[in-house]
C-alpha positions in Angstrom: -9.6 -25.8 5.4 -11.4 -27.0 8.2 -14.8 -25.1 9.1 -15.2 -24.7 12.8 -18.9 -24.9 14.2 -19.7 -23.0 17.5 -15.8 -22.7 17.9 -15.1 -21.5 21.7 -12.0 -20.5 21.2 -11.2 -16.5 21.1 -11.3 -15.7 17.4 -10.5 -12.4 15.6 -12.6 -11.3 12.5 -10.6 -9.3 10.0 -12.8 -7.5 7.2 -11.3 -6.1 4.2 -13.0 -4.9 1.1 -9.7 -5.5 -1.0 -9.1 -8.8 -2.1 -6.3 -11.1 -0.7 -5.8 -12.2 -4.4 -5.2 -8.5 -5.3 -1.6 -7.2 -5.5 -2.3 -5.0 -2.4 -3.8 -8.1 -0.7 -0.7 -10.1 -1.1 1.7 -7.4 -0.4 0.0 -5.3 2.7 -3.1 -7.6 4.1 -1.9 -11.3 4.0 1.6 -10.7 5.4 0.2 -8.8 8.3 -2.6 -11.1 9.0 -0.3 -14.1 9.0 1.6 -12.4 11.6 -1.4 -11.7 13.6 -2.5 -15.2 13.4 0.8 -16.3 15.3 -0.5 -14.9 18.6 -4.0 -15.3 18.4 -6.3 -18.4 18.7 -7.9 -18.1 15.0 -8.1 -15.3 12.4 -11.2 -15.4 10.2 -10.7 -13.1 6.9 -13.7 -11.8 5.0 -12.6 -10.2 1.8 -14.1 -9.2 -1.6 -12.4 -11.0 -4.4 -12.6 -10.3 -8.3 -14.1 -13.6 -10.0 -11.2 -14.1 -12.2 -8.5 -13.9 -9.5 -10.7 -16.2 -7.1 -11.1 -18.8 -10.1 -7.2 -19.0 -10.7 -5.8 -18.2 -7.3 -8.3 -19.6 -4.8 -6.9 -23.2 -4.5 -3.4 -22.1 -3.9 -4.3 -19.4 -1.5 -6.3 -22.0 0.5 -3.3 -24.3 0.5 -1.0 -21.6 1.9 -3.7 -20.8 4.7 -3.4 -24.1 5.7 -0.1 -23.4 7.3 -1.9 -20.8 9.7 -4.6 -20.4 12.0 -6.5 -18.5 9.3 -10.1 -19.2 7.8 -11.0 -17.5 4.8 -14.4 -16.2 3.8 -14.1 -14.9 0.4 -17.2 -12.9 -1.1 -17.4 -11.9 -4.9 -16.9 -8.2 -5.7 -19.6 -6.7 -7.6 -18.3 -5.0 -10.8 -19.8 -2.4 -12.9 -22.7 -1.2 -11.1 -21.0 1.9 -9.6 -22.4 3.3 -6.4 -25.2 0.6 -6.6 -22.6 -2.3 -6.5 -20.8 -0.7 -3.3 -24.1 -0.6 -1.6 -24.8 -4.2 -2.6 -21.4 -5.2 -1.4 -21.8 -3.5 1.8 -25.0 -5.0 2.7 -23.4 -8.3 2.0 -20.6 -7.8 4.4 -22.9 -6.8 7.3 -25.0 -10.0 6.6 -21.9 -12.2 6.1 -20.5 -10.5 9.4 -23.5 -11.6 11.5 -23.5 -15.1 10.2 -19.9 -15.4 11.4 -20.6 -13.9 14.7 -23.3 -16.7 15.3 -20.6 -19.4 14.3 -17.3 -18.1 16.1 -16.5 -16.3 19.6 -15.6 -13.1 18.2 -13.5 -11.2 20.7 -11.3 -8.8 18.2 -12.9 -7.1 14.9 -10.1 -5.8 13.0 -11.3 -3.9 10.0 -9.2 -2.3 7.2 -10.5 1.0 5.8 -13.8 3.1 6.2 -16.4 0.7 4.7 -15.2 -2.5 6.6 -15.4 -0.3 9.8 -18.8 0.4 9.7 -19.5 -3.4 9.6 -16.7 -3.7 12.5 -18.8 -1.0 14.7 -22.0 -3.3 14.1 -20.0 -6.1 15.2 -18.7 -4.6 18.2 -22.3 -3.4 19.1 -23.9 -7.1 18.8 -20.8 -9.1 20.3 -19.2 -6.7 22.7 -15.9 -7.3 20.9 -13.0 -5.0 20.7 -12.9 -3.0 17.4 -9.6 -2.0 15.7 -10.0 0.4 13.0 -7.1 0.1 10.4 -7.4 3.5 9.4 -5.1 3.5 6.9 -5.1 7.0 5.2 -7.5 9.7 4.9 -9.9 7.5 2.5 -12.7 10.1 2.2 -10.2 12.6 0.9 -8.3 10.3 -1.1 -11.4 9.6 -3.1 -11.4 13.3 -4.1 -7.7 13.0 -4.9 -8.1 9.9 -7.2 -11.2 11.4 -9.1 -13.7 9.1 -7.7 -15.6 12.0 -6.3 -15.8 15.6 -7.9 -17.1 17.8 -5.0 -18.7 19.9 -7.8 -21.3 17.2 -8.3 -23.9 17.2 -5.9 -24.5 13.5 -5.4 -20.7 13.2 -4.9 -20.7 16.2 -2.4 -23.7 14.5 -0.5 -21.3 11.3 -0.4 -18.3 13.2 0.8 -20.3 14.7 3.7 -22.0 11.7 4.8 -18.6 9.6 4.9 -17.1 12.4 6.7 -19.6 12.3 9.5 -19.2 8.5 9.3 -15.5 8.8 9.7 -15.7 10.8 12.9 -18.2 8.3 14.4 -16.1 5.2 13.7 -13.1 6.8 15.1 -14.7 8.0 18.2 -16.1 4.6 18.9 -13.2 2.4 18.0 -10.9 0.7 20.7 -7.8 1.3 18.8 -6.8 3.1 15.5 -3.8 2.2 13.1 -2.6 4.9 10.7 0.4 5.2 8.5 2.3 8.2 9.2 3.0 10.2 12.4 2.2 13.2 10.3 -1.6 12.4 10.3 -1.8 11.7 14.1 -3.1 15.2 15.0 -5.6 15.2 12.5 -6.7 12.1 13.3 -7.3 13.2 16.6 -9.2 16.3 15.6 -11.2 14.3 13.3 -12.3 11.8 16.2 -12.0 13.7 19.2 -9.7 10.7 20.2 -6.8 10.7 22.7 -3.4 9.8 21.2 -2.8 6.8 23.5 -5.8 4.8 21.2 -3.5 5.4 17.9 -0.7 3.6 16.9 1.5 4.3 13.6 2.1 1.6 11.5 3.8 2.5 8.3 3.6 0.3 4.9 6.1 -2.3 5.5 7.9 -4.9 3.4 8.7 -8.4 3.6 12.5 -8.2 3.7 12.6 -11.9 3.1 10.7 -11.8 0.0 12.9 -8.6 -1.4 16.5 -9.7 -1.1 19.4 -7.5 -1.5 20.1 -6.4 -5.2 23.5 -7.6 -6.2 25.4 -7.1 -9.0 24.5 -10.5 -10.9 20.8 -9.6 -9.7 21.3 -6.4 -11.5 22.8 -8.0 -15.0 20.3 -10.7 -15.1 17.4 -8.4 -14.6 18.4 -6.2 -17.3 19.4 -8.6 -19.7 16.0 -10.1 -19.3 14.5 -6.9 -19.9 16.3 -5.6 -22.9 18.2 -3.0 -21.0 22.2 -2.3 -21.6 23.9 -3.9 -18.5 26.1 -0.6 -18.3 23.0 2.0 -18.2 21.9 4.2 -15.5 18.3 3.2 -14.6 15.7 5.5 -13.2 12.7 3.5 -11.9 9.1 3.6 -11.2 6.8 1.0 -9.3 3.1 1.0 -8.9 -0.2 2.3 -10.2 -0.4 4.9 -13.0 -2.9 7.8 -11.9 -3.4 11.5 -11.6 -1.6 11.4 -8.2 1.7 9.9 -9.3 2.9 13.0 -11.4 4.2 10.7 -14.0 4.8 14.0 -16.3 7.3 15.0 -13.9 9.0 11.7 -13.8 9.3 12.0 -17.6 10.6 15.5 -17.2 13.2 14.5 -15.0 14.1 11.6 -17.2 14.6 14.0 -20.0 16.8 16.0 -18.1 18.8 13.2 -17.3 19.3 11.9 -20.7 20.8 15.3 -21.7 23.4 15.3 -19.3 24.3 11.6 -19.2 23.6 9.3 -22.6 23.6 6.1 -20.5 20.3 7.0 -18.9 17.2 4.6 -19.4 14.2 4.2 -17.6 12.1 1.2 -16.1 8.6 1.4 -15.2 7.1 -1.6 -13.4 3.3 -1.5 -13.6 0.0 -3.2 -14.3 -1.4 -0.3 -15.8 0.5 -0.6 -19.1 -2.1 0.9 -21.4 -2.5 4.0 -19.6 1.4 4.2 -19.3 1.8 3.9 -22.9 -0.7 6.7 -23.6 1.5 9.0 -21.2 4.7 8.1 -23.0 3.3 9.1 -26.2 2.2 12.4 -24.6 5.6 13.2 -22.9 8.5 11.6 -24.8 9.9 11.8 -28.5 10.0 8.3 -30.2 13.9 8.4 -29.6 13.3 9.0 -26.0 10.6 6.2 -25.7 13.1 3.8 -27.1 15.0 4.3 -23.6 12.0 3.6 -21.7 11.3 0.2 -20.7 7.6 -1.0 -19.4 7.2 -4.3 -17.6 4.1 -5.8 -16.0 4.9 -7.9 -12.9 3.4 -10.0 -10.4 4.2 -9.8 -6.8 6.8 -12.7 -7.0 8.2 -11.3 -10.2 8.9 -7.5 -8.6 11.8 -8.6 -6.5 13.3 -10.2 -9.7 12.9 -6.8 -11.8 13.9 -4.1 -9.0 17.5 -5.0 -9.3 17.6 -3.5 -12.6 16.9 -0.2 -11.1 19.8 2.4 -9.7 17.4 5.0 -8.5 13.4 4.6 -7.7 11.4 7.9 -8.5 8.5 8.5 -6.2 6.9 11.8 -7.1 3.3 11.9 -5.7 1.0 14.8 -5.7 0.9 16.4 -2.4 -2.7 17.2 -0.9 -4.5 17.2 2.5 -4.9 13.5 2.1 -1.6 12.7 1.3 -0.5 13.6 5.0 -1.6 10.0 5.8 0.1 8.1 2.9 3.0 5.8 3.3 4.2 4.6 -0.1 4.8 0.9 0.0 7.2 1.3 -3.1 9.8 3.1 -0.6 10.0 -0.1 1.8 10.3 -2.6 -0.8 13.2 -0.5 -2.5 15.0 0.1 0.7 14.7 -3.7 1.3 16.4 -4.4 -2.2 18.9 -1.6 -1.2 17.7 0.9 -3.8 17.7 4.7 -2.9 14.7 6.6 -3.8 14.1 10.2 -4.9 11.2 11.6 -3.7 9.0 14.9 -3.1 7.8 16.9 0.1 4.5 16.6 1.6 3.7 12.9 1.4 3.3 11.7 4.9 6.5 10.9 6.8 8.5 10.2 3.5 11.0 13.4 4.1 11.7 12.3 7.6 12.4 8.6 6.6 14.5 9.5 3.9 16.3 12.0 5.9 16.8 9.6 8.9 18.2 6.9 6.7 19.9 8.8 4.4 18.1 6.9 1.5 17.7 9.3 -1.3 17.1 12.5 -2.3 14.1 15.0 -1.5 13.1 17.5 -4.3 10.2 19.5 -5.6 9.5 17.9 -8.8 8.0 21.1 -10.0 11.3 23.2 -9.7 13.9 22.7 -12.5 16.8 23.8 -10.5 15.7 21.0 -7.9 15.5 18.3 -10.6 18.8 19.5 -12.2 20.5 19.2 -8.8 19.4 15.5 -8.7 20.5 15.1 -12.4 24.1 16.1 -11.4 24.1 14.0 -8.3 22.8 10.8 -9.6 25.9 8.8 -8.9 26.0 10.1 -5.1 22.4 9.1 -4.7 22.9 5.8 -6.0 25.8 5.2 -3.6 23.3 5.9 -0.7 21.9 2.1 -1.4 23.1 -1.2 -0.9 23.4 -3.6 2.3 23.8 -0.2 4.4 20.3 0.9 3.4 18.6 -2.5 3.6 20.1 -3.0 7.3 19.4 0.6 8.4 15.7 0.6 7.1 14.3 -2.9 8.2 14.2 -2.2 11.9 11.3 0.6 11.0 10.0 -0.8 7.6 10.2 -4.4 7.9 7.3 -6.8 8.2 8.7 -7.7 11.8 8.2 -4.2 12.7 4.5 -4.4 11.8 4.0 -7.8 13.4 5.5 -6.4 16.7 3.2 -3.3 16.6 0.3 -5.3 16.1 0.9 -7.8 18.6 1.5 -4.8 21.1 -2.1 -3.5 20.0 -3.8 -6.8 20.6 -2.0 -7.2 23.9 -3.1 -3.9 25.0 -6.8 -4.5 24.1 -6.7 -8.0 25.9 
């Protein structure tokens, strides 16, 4: 990759604390940045990479980026030092951003989430660049949801209060804010005392070229490779394992379904296989466990495995922070023509599912709701296919996100 010294072209600096070589980086960062690069002179990306992933994936990614006007400046993510490690990385982020501003003609600084946004505001002040705060979700409160901060702990409570003040400052001083849901817009306006015209909603989208429509032959091939009977009815799960994701309710739904239809199996695609196996031991009998199939998959493997699933289940704990959440798995399933069973209280999920007739909305804590789902599994499954893929693409396809980002850049220009 070429290094441009004292480049006078208009350059975007994109800062993310997530790694481009992480699963999230390959699905929700790189595709967007590639789209942005198509209508900008140059994009410089600063990211924090895990050492093992950088070792094995750096050359392939550099080769890929040669096809775009993108320069990548990876930094090593600090592991094992907790809060101190985060401070070290933030300091390095400031220093690297300063060096990049000395080397490039930065006109827009685009930051993903809160810590990079602090650095983005610094870049704005020293360069007068336009500052885009890709707010994503309510990150400060998500830290509490995920167990990273316990508000009964004095030090965690101090961090929470500090970042809520920082969040307000970042929102107020940004030139444009990107959020994931319409539901969170009013809350963001209140948090940052900003006007709605400076906010754009871009949900987590999927590359529909990467996730082809599931066909009967795809389904048979996927099930054979996974050891699932080809005539089974398969409930699916995709993504991380954690206390937010209500796997206990997924397994409860699965048990109810098996009692009604003996052809029911479950497929869970996740990299957190050790944690998942512990949950299965806790919630399912050995007999039922034999009907549960676990697969760890890379981003390139997921589209090959998804066709094994008839209906995807997405149960997420509903909290204050969840109003800003947009599950990536929903867009990826719709791209494959797979309907979803989801719950209320998570971003715009209900509105999207209702608009697309893309599945079933339930209260996962009500057995009456879950039994209604079980009785209607074939009807839910019939909502999938080409119709769902075609209906969802205009609002959840990568092309939509690219158009939205281009509109933001055009507006700031």
